[in-house]
Structures are given as C-alpha cells and as structure tokens.
C-alpha positions, 0 to 999 in steps of 0.5 A: 184910477186903479190906484185911486179906487184900490186906495179908497176901498183899502182906506175904508176897510182899514178905517172900519176894522181899525176903529173896531179894534181900537174900541175893542182894545180900549174896552178890554184894557179898561175892564181888565185894569178896573177888575184888578183894582177892585180885586186889590181893594177887596183883598187888601193885599200886601207888597208881594201880592201887589208886585205880582198883580202889577206884573200880571196886569202888565203881561195881560195888557202887553198881550192885548196890545200885541194881539190888537197890533197883529190883528191891525197889521193883518187887517191892513194886508187883507184890506189891500188884497180885498180892495185889489180883488174888487177894484181890478175887474171894475177898472177893467170894465171901465177901460173896456167901456172907454174903448167901446166909446171910441167905436171899438166894439170887438173887445170883451171882458174875460169871464171866470165862469163862476155861478152866481158871481155878481162881478161875472154877471156884470162882465157878461152884461158888458160883453152882451152890450158890446155884441149888441153895439157891434151888431148895430154898427154892422147894421148901420154900415150895411144900411148906409151902403144899401141906401146909397145903392138904392138911391144911386140906381134910379138917380143914375138912370134919371141923369142918363135919360135927362142928359140924352134928352138935353143933348138932343140924342133922345126925343122927349117922348111920352114913353121916355118921360114915363120911364123917368117918372117911374124912377122918380116914383120909385125914389119917393116910395123908398123915402116914404118907406124909410120915414114909415120905418123910422116912425115905427122904430121910435114909436112915433106912430099912434096906433088906432086900436079897435076891436076887430075880427081876425078873419075880417082883417085877413079875408079882404087882403086875400081877395084883393091879391088873388088876381095877382097870384092867378096872373103868375100861376100861383095858388093862393089858399086861405086856410082856417082862421080862428074866429076871434076878436083882437084889439089892433090897428086894422090898417097896420095889420092889413099892411102886415098881411099884404107884405107877407103875401106879396113877399110870398108872391114875389119869391114863389115860381109859377105853379107854386102854392101859398097858404095863409092860416091861423091857430090858437096858442094859449092867449095868443093867435098865430097866423102863418104864411107858407110857400114852396118858393125858392126858400131861405137858407138857414144862415140867412133867417136871423137877418131877413127882418133887417133893413135893406137885407136881401137873401139874394144880393144879386137881385135889384129892387124890381126883382128883389124888392127894397128890403124894407117890407119885412122890417116894417112888418116886424115893427108893426107886429111888435108895436102890437105886442106880438112877435114875427119870425120865419122858418126855412126848409122845403116850405118857407113859413112866416109866423105872426103871433098876436095877443088875443082880445077874446074868443068870439061866441058861436 
C-alpha cells in the first residue's frame, strides 16, 4: 500500500505540474514565434536580418525548452518527495490501526510535537483512541473476573448446602433453607443491577422527567436512612439544600442519593459523621455527600466509578458491596446531563453536579 499511495500522490502531482508546464511552454513558444513573424513583416528585413532573427528565435525556443524540461524534472523529484512525506505517516497510521484491530492496543504513533500540524493531531487522536481501547479492554477483563467471582461465591455456598442436605449430613431446617434463599436473592439482585447498569449505559431507560424540588427529593431519603445511621452510631446531617426546581426523574435521583448515603454508611465507622449539603454553581446545583470514614487513596479515585471496582479488594460482597452502586450512580447522573466525581483526604466527598431548571421564588 505504501508504494501504491506514494505512486498515486506522485502521479497526481506530476500530472498537475506537467500540465501547467506544457500549457505554459506552448503559450510562450507560440507567442514568441508569432511576434518574430510579425516583426519580420513590419520591417521587411533582408537576408542577414532573416538569418539573425532565425537564430535568435531558435535560441529563445531552446532556452524555453530547456527551462521547461528542467522544471519538469524538478517537479517530478519534488512530487515524489512530497508524496512520500504525506503517505508515510498515513501508512504508519493504517498499519497501527490494523495492529489495534487485532487486539494489540499498546502501540502508539510517534509525534513530532509540531504545533498546529494536522498529521500530528491525527496521530495524537489515534494514540488517544488506542489508550481508550486499552482501558476498555482492561475494564472488560476486570469486569469478567469480578462477575465470575461474584457468581462463584454464592453458587459454591448453595452447592455445598444442597449437597449436605442431599447426602443427609444436614437436616433441611428452616434456618438453612433461609440461608440458601439469601444466596439466591443475592444472585438475583446482582443480575438485576447488571441489567439496570446495561440499560443506563446504552440509554435504554426512558427517564420520567418532571419538575421537582431538590430539597423534597433529598429530604425523604435522609429521613428513610436515618435509623440505619443511628443503629450504627453515625451522625447523619442534612445541610443547606438550595430551594430550587430541577427537571429530572424523581425515582432515579432518589436512587443516586440512596447509593451515595448508603456508601458513606458502609465505610464510616461508629462515631463518624456523614453530611449531605448543596450549593449553587452558576447554572448548576452541586450536591455533596461527605464523610470522615476510612477514606479513599488518591490513586484509587479515578477508578471508583468503574463496574465491580472496590478500593479494598479483600472485602466480600457483604462488607464491601457488589461494586455496582457507584457505576449506576454515574450512569444516572450523566443521563440527566450532570457530572459526578469524588475527592479524597481526611474527609471523603462525593459531588453531584446537575443542571438547574429555575430558582424558586421565596
């Protein structure tokens, strides 16, 4: 393909430049000859003058021919050089794209670092695409491993319990059947969350948008979860929530506040403090859930919204959750045109930024 592309570009440039030179040479030769003939007729010259004019005309014609020939030769060399300069990075990009198509996403295009260079910008875009594909592949492998792990634990437990009952080692008591039922419910919940995350990821869920009050959206969730916080000995405070109206799906937003508060409850020890509050940020409202729990290392922050991701890999589903709550939260917030992110440190903060419908009049 390299030769083919270089040849096509070279041929195109040579044909264009050659056509220009041929047209120019024909025009110059014809006009020069025409004016010599006109001069002879007007002066009615003699034999010596005729011979002089003939040699002069011939010298001019030869000069023009040599000039045109030299220009054509230079144009051919320059055309081949330019064609190779243009085709070389394009062919490299094509080869790298083929390598990426085979699943090798570690390859990168070399960059010249030249500002406002379109070829360099295209190479940078391909490198960015390769990085995204590499990240998606890593997420796919990680998610497959996590799904296998999440399914293996309850299925192994169920299999062991049923085998013990079948072999007569255990009696099928109500307590043991309830334990088996709990594992089944856990599997069903995992499948349902995966289905929900899939719907949000591919915009298959239709949001039932309506105008709603932000304090009225958050208040009931805080009230509902208050007993769970009190039972664990954690203080849950509802700070100032801007009295504004937003257009959103009330049930989906309730799921966002529930996920974030439940996440804070899970990772905050007894005696800790969890706060949810809001503030205006121009045309957006920002809701922040903060806690002084176990914290999140800074290197983990970019990954906590990935599916099945857990900061502490040693935690099981009962202690560490299934790793889908924050991924679902991110999908819901983005489907509303907002953003969600986290900040670590002594106090862990989760921020939700949503567009505002209008400020409510007091």
